[in-house]
Backbone as CSV, one residue per row, in Angstrom:
resi,resn,N_x,N_y,N_z,CA_x,CA_y,CA_z,C_x,C_y,C_z
1,MET,-8.187,11.921,-23.945,-6.959,11.045,-23.124,-7.645,10.149,-22.293
2,GLY,-7.328,9.018,-22.469,-7.534,7.661,-21.236,-7.415,7.592,-20.005
3,ALA,-8.279,7.171,-18.880,-7.996,7.133,-18.004,-6.290,6.573,-17.576
4,ARG,-5.993,5.641,-17.979,-4.838,5.284,-17.904,-3.546,5.946,-18.152
5,SER,-3.912,7.063,-19.782,-2.721,7.685,-20.042,-2.642,8.798,-19.180
6,VAL,-3.915,9.379,-18.574,-4.066,10.209,-18.036,-3.267,10.324,-16.250
7,ALA,-3.450,9.116,-15.997,-2.506,8.579,-14.894,-1.094,8.593,-15.061
8,VAL,-0.891,7.783,-16.352,0.767,7.773,-16.593,1.385,9.002,-16.539
9,ALA,0.981,9.666,-16.926,1.150,11.428,-17.680,1.717,12.123,-16.242
10,ALA,0.679,11.873,-15.690,0.552,12.578,-13.843,2.080,12.200,-13.466
11,LEU,2.236,11.031,-13.128,3.042,10.516,-12.591,4.299,10.642,-13.359
12,CYS,4.680,10.741,-14.827,5.533,11.179,-15.298,6.283,12.382,-15.127
13,LEU,5.454,13.365,-15.202,5.888,14.638,-14.925,6.248,14.934,-12.922
14,GLY,5.822,13.970,-12.332,6.220,14.576,-10.937,7.486,13.597,-10.831
15,LEU,7.313,12.455,-11.759,8.906,11.469,-11.122,10.036,11.465,-12.167
16,ALA,11.012,11.403,-11.248,12.224,11.950,-11.954,12.691,10.466,-13.225
17,ALA,11.795,9.452,-13.163,12.831,8.837,-14.016,11.210,7.886,-14.252
18,CYS,10.754,7.537,-15.551,9.869,6.271,-15.725,10.261,5.331,-16.850
19,GLY,9.800,4.027,-16.395,9.599,3.015,-17.611,8.230,2.164,-17.481
20,THR,7.792,1.882,-18.774,6.685,1.182,-19.320,6.860,-0.386,-19.138
21,VAL,6.236,-0.955,-18.759,5.769,-2.564,-18.605,4.781,-3.075,-19.027
22,ASP,5.075,-3.925,-19.831,3.886,-4.803,-20.389,3.215,-5.567,-19.801
23,PRO,2.085,-5.817,-19.144,1.959,-6.562,-18.271,1.674,-7.852,-19.132
24,ASN,1.315,-8.064,-20.405,1.099,-8.941,-21.295,1.935,-9.789,-21.576
25,ASP,3.204,-9.168,-21.425,4.500,-9.381,-21.816,5.175,-10.707,-20.647
26,PRO,4.802,-12.316,-21.351,5.400,-13.125,-20.312,7.093,-13.242,-20.129
27,ASN,7.441,-12.768,-20.824,8.997,-12.865,-20.597,9.745,-11.378,-19.840
28,ARG,8.849,-10.559,-19.572,9.310,-9.236,-18.896,9.283,-9.880,-17.476
29,ALA,10.912,-9.129,-16.716,10.567,-9.124,-15.449,11.301,-8.036,-14.954
30,THR,11.890,-7.095,-15.753,12.234,-6.114,-15.082,11.847,-4.773,-15.852
31,ALA,11.876,-3.859,-15.213,11.850,-2.168,-15.449,12.912,-1.316,-15.134
32,ASN,13.400,-0.996,-15.912,14.581,0.272,-15.474,14.314,1.329,-16.419
33,PRO,14.058,2.068,-15.499,13.971,3.326,-16.226,15.220,4.063,-16.462
34,GLY,14.853,5.207,-17.088,16.032,6.122,-17.411,16.117,7.329,-16.018
35,LEU,17.263,8.221,-16.122,16.991,9.251,-14.837,16.548,10.127,-15.782
36,GLY,15.994,11.362,-15.077,15.550,12.227,-15.238,16.591,13.468,-14.030
37,THR,16.090,14.786,-14.172,16.697,15.647,-13.300,15.737,15.884,-12.180
38,LYS,14.379,15.967,-12.391,13.623,16.466,-11.524,12.694,15.773,-10.209
39,LEU,12.892,16.419,-9.590,12.514,15.914,-7.773,10.964,14.911,-8.133
40,LEU,11.391,14.093,-7.432,9.677,13.365,-7.574,9.131,13.655,-7.060
41,LEU,7.849,13.981,-7.518,6.777,15.161,-6.694,7.273,16.261,-5.953
42,GLY,8.248,17.025,-6.749,9.383,18.238,-6.095,7.848,18.860,-4.977
43,ASN,8.652,19.453,-3.635,8.181,19.751,-2.864,8.371,21.216,-2.602
44,ALA,7.427,22.176,-2.616,7.423,23.458,-3.109,8.255,24.001,-1.917
45,ASN,8.415,23.401,-0.770,8.843,24.046,0.479,9.917,22.909,1.094
46,PRO,10.691,21.843,0.435,11.299,21.468,1.169,12.078,21.521,2.197
47,GLY,12.259,20.582,3.094,12.921,20.305,4.379,14.585,20.750,4.019
48,PRO,15.383,21.049,5.398,16.894,21.387,4.911,17.418,19.830,4.870
49,LEU,18.536,19.517,4.292,19.180,18.416,3.661,20.513,18.813,4.506
50,THR,20.836,17.438,4.880,22.024,17.065,5.768,23.517,17.881,4.988
51,PRO,24.235,18.730,5.189,25.219,18.879,4.280,26.249,17.905,4.403
52,PRO,27.390,17.656,3.470,26.931,18.051,2.262,25.970,17.328,1.271
53,VAL,25.470,18.330,0.764,24.417,17.411,-0.481,25.064,16.931,-1.774
54,ASP,24.885,15.256,-1.544,25.468,14.621,-2.201,24.730,14.258,-3.833
55,ASN,24.989,15.489,-4.725,24.053,15.410,-6.165,24.474,14.114,-7.031
56,ALA,25.644,13.970,-7.062,25.783,12.756,-8.218,25.099,11.133,-7.224
57,ILE,24.573,11.540,-6.399,23.812,10.315,-6.239,22.573,9.891,-6.918
58,LYS,22.379,10.731,-7.701,20.929,10.649,-8.725,21.495,9.672,-9.662
59,ASN,23.112,9.827,-10.176,23.043,9.141,-11.170,23.442,7.250,-10.464
60,ASP,23.817,7.301,-9.304,23.764,6.137,-9.023,22.688,5.458,-8.230
61,CYS,21.546,6.031,-8.364,20.297,5.466,-7.641,20.222,3.993,-8.548
62,PRO,19.668,3.153,-7.703,19.813,1.549,-8.171,18.307,1.615,-9.216
63,PRO,18.667,0.502,-10.084,17.841,0.520,-11.171,16.679,-0.049,-10.564
64,ILE,15.351,-0.090,-11.103,13.770,-0.754,-10.485,13.958,-1.931,-11.069
65,GLU,13.276,-3.096,-10.751,12.798,-4.496,-11.190,11.711,-5.035,-10.867
66,VAL,10.828,-5.185,-11.717,9.612,-5.791,-11.130,10.065,-7.449,-10.574
67,LEU,9.532,-7.962,-9.670,9.936,-8.524,-8.927,9.281,-10.012,-9.913
68,ASP,10.132,-11.119,-9.514,9.340,-11.919,-10.988,7.997,-12.958,-10.567
69,GLY,7.560,-13.091,-11.644,6.311,-13.602,-11.097,5.301,-12.423,-10.626
70,ALA,5.491,-11.535,-10.057,4.842,-10.489,-9.163,4.328,-9.044,-10.150
71,ALA,4.351,-9.238,-11.128,3.995,-8.323,-12.128,2.248,-7.829,-12.322
72,SER,1.626,-9.088,-11.870,0.004,-9.142,-11.837,-0.409,-9.882,-10.685
73,TYR,-1.614,-9.758,-10.321,-2.128,-10.369,-8.905,-3.602,-10.759,-9.589
74,ARG,-4.006,-11.490,-9.333,-5.846,-12.190,-9.794,-6.335,-12.805,-8.454
75,VAL,-7.522,-12.148,-8.107,-8.350,-12.744,-7.067,-9.718,-13.692,-8.255
76,TYR,-9.757,-14.854,-7.845,-10.965,-15.713,-8.257,-12.389,-15.935,-7.389
77,ASP,-13.349,-16.092,-8.452,-14.506,-16.170,-7.317,-14.828,-17.676,-7.663
78,GLY,-14.320,-18.864,-7.222,-14.297,-20.484,-7.455,-13.089,-20.253,-8.077
79,GLN,-12.847,-21.637,-8.785,-11.695,-22.184,-8.988,-10.667,-21.600,-9.621
80,GLU,-9.329,-21.461,-8.993,-8.127,-20.575,-9.385,-7.865,-20.921,-10.686
81,ASN,-7.124,-19.840,-11.112,-6.669,-20.125,-12.593,-7.654,-20.173,-13.761
82,ASP,-8.830,-20.384,-13.428,-9.999,-20.374,-14.167,-10.424,-19.092,-14.822
83,PRO,-10.193,-18.864,-16.352,-10.512,-17.193,-16.341,-11.973,-16.770,-16.270
84,PHE,-12.851,-18.072,-16.324,-14.472,-17.604,-16.650,-14.938,-17.542,-14.768
85,SER,-13.796,-17.666,-13.542,-13.785,-17.421,-12.196,-12.985,-16.291,-11.779
86,LEU,-12.589,-15.711,-12.784,-11.807,-14.455,-12.462,-12.576,-13.217,-11.916
87,ARG,-12.325,-12.818,-10.636,-13.159,-11.499,-10.077,-12.447,-9.954,-10.961
88,TRP,-11.604,-9.802,-10.310,-10.748,-8.851,-10.756,-9.192,-9.054,-11.105
89,GLN,-8.159,-8.395,-11.797,-6.966,-8.327,-11.916,-6.214,-7.415,-12.200
90,ALA,-5.197,-7.461,-11.058,-4.008,-5.874,-11.317,-2.813,-6.524,-11.706
91,ALA,-2.548,-5.444,-12.343,-1.318,-5.332,-13.188,-0.261,-3.849,-12.877
92,ILE,0.686,-4.194,-13.057,2.055,-2.805,-12.803,2.018,-2.581,-14.594
93,ALA,1.738,-0.892,-14.743,1.716,-0.340,-15.691,2.842,0.263,-15.978
94,GLU,3.482,1.112,-14.953,4.336,1.985,-14.822,5.842,2.000,-13.732
95,THR,6.818,2.237,-13.830,7.748,2.771,-12.409,8.704,3.734,-12.754
96,ALA,8.758,4.396,-11.553,9.976,5.162,-11.537,10.322,5.378,-9.992
97,ARG,11.896,6.009,-10.571,12.328,5.961,-8.955,13.336,7.477,-8.762
98,GLU,13.720,8.458,-7.631,14.656,9.511,-7.869,15.551,8.719,-6.272
99,CYS,16.955,9.482,-6.462,17.458,9.008,-5.163,18.055,10.562,-4.973
100,SER,17.871,10.986,-3.496,18.909,12.307,-3.175,20.078,12.182,-2.207
101,GLY,20.915,12.486,-2.203,21.786,12.625,-0.908,21.522,13.470,-0.144
102,LEU,21.814,12.714,1.232,21.515,13.478,2.511,22.316,13.108,3.536
103,GLY,23.645,13.297,2.766,24.783,13.246,3.802,25.519,12.010,3.608
104,VAL,25.444,10.995,4.689,25.731,9.675,4.473,24.754,8.833,4.233
105,GLU,23.376,9.363,3.981,22.310,8.597,3.657,21.892,8.988,2.370
106,ALA,20.940,8.180,1.850,20.128,8.248,0.498,18.419,8.319,0.823
107,GLY,18.152,9.280,0.395,16.324,8.970,0.374,16.160,8.770,-1.259
108,ILE,15.410,7.484,-1.191,14.747,7.173,-2.470,13.276,6.940,-2.558
109,LYS,12.974,7.542,-3.532,11.289,7.869,-3.944,10.910,6.613,-5.149
110,VAL,9.788,6.150,-4.772,9.846,5.415,-5.548,8.463,5.203,-6.136
111,GLY,7.933,5.558,-7.439,6.288,5.708,-7.869,6.126,4.435,-8.823
112,VAL,4.908,3.902,-8.547,4.045,3.032,-9.340,2.803,3.325,-9.758
113,VAL,2.528,3.229,-10.898,1.522,3.278,-11.622,0.636,1.544,-11.890
114,GLY,-0.481,1.663,-11.454,-1.103,-0.201,-11.640,-2.032,0.104,-12.013
115,ARG,-2.953,-1.195,-12.850,-4.053,-1.046,-13.406,-5.254,-2.181,-12.563
116,VAL,-6.144,-1.975,-12.524,-6.893,-3.167,-12.435,-8.055,-3.291,-13.189
117,ILE,-8.514,-4.827,-13.414,-9.297,-4.898,-14.337,-10.073,-6.016,-14.006
118,VAL,-11.698,-5.556,-14.016,-12.742,-6.273,-13.776,-12.860,-7.882,-14.765
119,GLY,-13.374,-9.005,-13.821,-13.342,-10.054,-14.846,-14.413,-10.388,-14.849
120,PRO,-14.655,-11.874,-15.259,-16.011,-12.141,-15.750,-17.310,-12.234,-14.656
121,LYS,-16.405,-12.827,-13.101,-17.165,-12.585,-11.830,-16.858,-11.971,-11.219
122,GLY,-16.495,-10.227,-11.755,-16.160,-9.272,-10.579,-17.212,-8.358,-10.938
123,ALA,-17.042,-7.227,-10.605,-18.116,-5.843,-10.692,-17.596,-4.799,-9.912
124,PRO,-18.159,-3.782,-10.665,-17.401,-2.312,-9.729,-17.298,-2.270,-8.428
125,GLY,-16.554,-1.716,-7.935,-16.287,-1.122,-6.212,-15.048,-1.343,-6.173
126,THR,-14.839,-1.463,-4.654,-13.560,-0.958,-4.215,-12.764,-2.401,-4.200
127,VAL,-11.652,-2.381,-4.826,-10.790,-3.702,-4.381,-9.507,-3.420,-3.555
128,ARG,-8.954,-4.199,-2.804,-7.529,-3.845,-2.597,-6.562,-4.838,-2.912
129,VAL,-5.255,-4.068,-2.888,-3.927,-4.520,-3.538,-3.070,-4.730,-2.794
130,PRO,-1.942,-6.038,-2.689,-0.920,-5.431,-1.909,0.344,-5.406,-2.762
131,LEU,1.008,-3.931,-2.787,2.104,-3.759,-3.607,3.616,-3.629,-2.452
132,ARG,4.451,-4.662,-2.784,5.535,-4.558,-2.076,6.611,-3.854,-2.999
133,ILE,7.341,-3.036,-1.694,8.663,-2.268,-2.551,9.751,-2.395,-1.491
134,ALA,10.524,-2.665,-2.088,11.867,-2.994,-1.196,13.140,-2.509,-2.057
135,VAL,14.135,-2.398,-1.407,15.528,-2.420,-1.818,16.145,-3.380,-1.313
136,VAL,17.469,-3.799,-2.126,18.098,-5.003,-1.776,19.653,-4.250,-2.202
137,ASP,20.464,-5.016,-1.572,21.852,-4.759,-1.634,22.383,-5.624,-2.669
138,GLU,24.017,-5.225,-2.963,24.542,-6.735,-3.834,24.540,-7.727,-3.439
139,ALA,23.995,-8.196,-1.877,24.043,-9.546,-1.738,23.026,-10.022,-1.715
140,ASN,21.730,-9.130,-2.136,20.014,-9.657,-1.959,19.664,-9.484,-0.388
141,LYS,20.499,-8.547,0.280,19.938,-8.724,1.738,19.259,-7.252,1.575
142,PRO,17.807,-7.126,2.480,16.830,-5.959,1.748,17.297,-5.158,3.046
143,LEU,17.455,-3.990,2.646,17.918,-2.728,3.899,15.940,-2.016,4.049
144,TYR,15.317,-2.443,2.940,13.924,-1.375,2.988,13.095,-2.835,2.160
145,SER,11.811,-2.900,3.068,11.074,-3.546,2.337,9.497,-3.719,3.214
146,GLN,8.555,-3.351,2.551,7.302,-3.181,3.034,5.993,-3.173,2.126
147,VAL,4.759,-3.807,2.570,3.840,-3.806,1.719,2.641,-3.057,2.088
148,GLN,2.422,-2.412,0.842,1.516,-1.281,1.311,0.074,-2.009,0.530
149,GLN,-0.981,-1.822,1.316,-2.525,-2.159,1.067,-2.700,-1.012,0.552
150,ILE,-3.192,-1.029,-0.802,-4.082,0.179,-1.932,-5.426,-0.269,-1.994
151,ASP,-6.364,0.752,-1.523,-7.484,1.078,-1.998,-7.835,1.360,-3.549
152,VAL,-8.128,0.409,-4.446,-8.589,0.995,-5.805,-10.188,0.912,-5.988
153,ALA,-10.982,2.190,-6.307,-12.104,2.234,-6.494,-11.999,2.136,-8.161
154,ILE,-13.050,1.367,-8.528,-13.530,1.333,-9.757,-15.027,1.366,-9.816
155,PRO,-15.445,2.766,-10.696,-16.458,3.321,-10.565,-17.785,2.533,-11.477
156,PRO,-18.779,2.853,-11.216,-19.896,1.968,-11.550,-19.973,2.155,-13.062
157,GLY,-20.384,1.314,-13.517,-20.000,1.058,-15.305,-18.861,0.727,-15.912
158,GLN,-17.632,1.213,-15.140,-16.158,0.849,-15.313,-15.954,-0.529,-15.233
159,SER,-14.789,-1.128,-15.753,-14.269,-2.486,-15.812,-12.840,-2.052,-15.724
160,VAL,-12.102,-0.889,-15.687,-10.856,-0.712,-15.456,-10.569,0.467,-14.876
161,ALA,-9.642,0.565,-13.998,-9.365,1.612,-12.795,-7.622,1.361,-12.964
162,ASN,-7.121,2.626,-12.256,-5.742,2.958,-12.964,-5.678,3.245,-10.877
163,PHE,-3.946,3.143,-10.978,-3.816,3.799,-9.392,-2.487,4.270,-9.266
164,THR,-2.433,5.144,-8.566,-0.804,5.371,-8.041,0.017,5.547,-7.211
165,ARG,0.781,5.035,-6.878,1.349,5.018,-5.132,2.986,5.302,-5.169
166,VAL,3.132,6.429,-4.409,4.348,7.079,-4.446,5.188,7.024,-2.793
167,GLN,6.194,6.076,-2.940,6.395,5.507,-1.826,8.006,6.939,-1.120
168,GLU,7.704,7.863,-0.480,8.999,8.902,-0.402,9.607,8.679,1.101
169,ASP,9.553,7.550,2.065,9.570,7.814,3.222,11.100,6.529,3.129
170,ILE,11.577,6.131,2.051,13.018,4.951,2.214,14.389,5.837,2.349
171,VAL,14.831,5.578,3.275,16.545,6.200,3.741,17.101,4.903,3.879
172,VAL,18.023,4.902,3.278,19.325,4.095,3.193,20.618,4.756,3.792
173,PRO,21.813,3.870,4.094,22.695,4.572,4.406,23.367,4.277,2.565
174,ILE,24.507,5.302,2.274,25.094,5.317,1.438,25.986,4.250,1.243
175,PRO,26.447,3.236,0.720,27.564,2.634,0.736,28.828,2.921,-0.192
176,ALA,29.827,2.179,0.390,31.133,2.479,-0.100,31.079,1.982,-1.651
177,ASN,30.392,1.104,-2.219,30.272,0.989,-3.524,29.295,1.623,-4.509
178,ARG,28.544,2.413,-3.621,28.053,3.694,-4.624,26.435,2.735,-5.257
179,PHE,25.868,1.906,-4.360,24.985,1.406,-4.448,25.018,-0.002,-6.060
180,ARG,26.184,0.131,-6.178,26.606,-0.967,-7.374,26.003,-2.429,-6.885
181,GLY,25.117,-2.623,-7.675,24.699,-4.377,-7.965,23.443,-3.914,-6.771
182,TRP,22.711,-2.974,-6.585,21.599,-2.731,-5.417,20.526,-2.865,-6.532
183,ARG,19.236,-3.178,-5.779,18.101,-3.223,-6.824,16.509,-2.809,-6.029
184,ILE,16.033,-2.037,-6.741,14.728,-1.273,-5.771,13.491,-2.369,-7.010
185,LEU,13.079,-3.437,-5.961,11.860,-4.214,-6.377,10.755,-4.010,-6.254
186,VAL,9.494,-4.230,-7.062,8.616,-3.687,-6.815,7.546,-4.828,-7.279
187,GLY,6.236,-5.271,-6.588,5.614,-6.459,-7.318,4.200,-6.461,-6.176
188,TYR,3.464,-7.212,-6.708,2.337,-7.833,-5.936,2.534,-8.918,-4.816
189,ASP,2.530,-8.924,-3.505,2.902,-10.027,-2.792,1.781,-10.280,-1.919
190,PRO,0.712,-11.023,-2.330,-0.693,-11.177,-0.940,-0.154,-11.917,-0.206
191,LYS,0.688,-12.898,-0.317,1.269,-14.127,0.535,2.449,-12.979,1.995
192,GLY,3.294,-11.932,1.659,3.771,-11.062,2.257,3.022,-10.591,3.126
193,ALA,1.927,-9.631,2.461,0.963,-8.530,3.161,0.449,-9.547,4.253
194,ALA,-0.063,-10.659,4.428,-0.674,-11.810,5.134,0.208,-12.024,6.234
195,ALA,1.519,-12.067,6.057,2.645,-12.312,7.188,2.805,-11.252,7.636
196,GLU,3.143,-9.949,7.205,3.573,-8.891,7.657,2.767,-8.087,8.743
197,PRO,3.424,-8.051,9.986,2.900,-7.199,11.260,2.295,-5.767,10.587
198,LYS,1.234,-5.342,11.350,0.443,-4.011,10.553,1.739,-3.053,11.197
199,THR,2.222,-3.232,12.296,3.113,-2.052,12.867,5.018,-2.441,11.956
200,ALA,4.528,-3.270,10.829,6.107,-3.084,10.131,6.608,-1.998,10.027
201,ARG,7.868,-1.308,9.738,8.571,-0.237,9.507,9.721,-0.617,8.874
202,ARG,10.637,0.415,8.168,11.642,0.330,7.067,12.922,-0.644,8.253
203,ARG,13.291,-1.198,7.632,14.645,-1.988,7.705,16.092,-1.375,7.309
204,GLY,17.162,-0.835,8.396,18.246,-0.011,7.814,19.302,0.521,8.621
């Protein structure tokens, strides 16, 4: 089994829902995974939940969408958009999410599998990719939005490496409309990473 297949299989075993994103499809803008019943990376010793536990919230979990134009991220050594100057490129391969009821709030876990490919001007080593995860309501207002700087190691002699990111600390209030129109957004955001303070926390 290849490195990508192993990473994807490992994520899907621990995630409640998985969806495949083809980074080469120019018309692909969303990834709406199906819903499972297993907790995201299930904790053998979960902490107590605030009663009453809302199990129905799993069915109301917002869908995942890949931010328009943010499914890939390229770094160049020289002229931008010149394929021969490409150092490396990152793409989103898989997405997943799980919602849990916590009384008047919901906990959301989001998982992303990404892939980094070395370009003509690149070489094996460690690269850093800026991955944004956000939750927005029906009015497109962000209730949570944060960029994670993820270090990806490309082994010597290799040109491809996969990485997995699971964001587990997202807590939002349960709205009266049961998340109708809400979305979970993922994508690469280098400009947002540069502008975001290091002490940024979730909003909500």
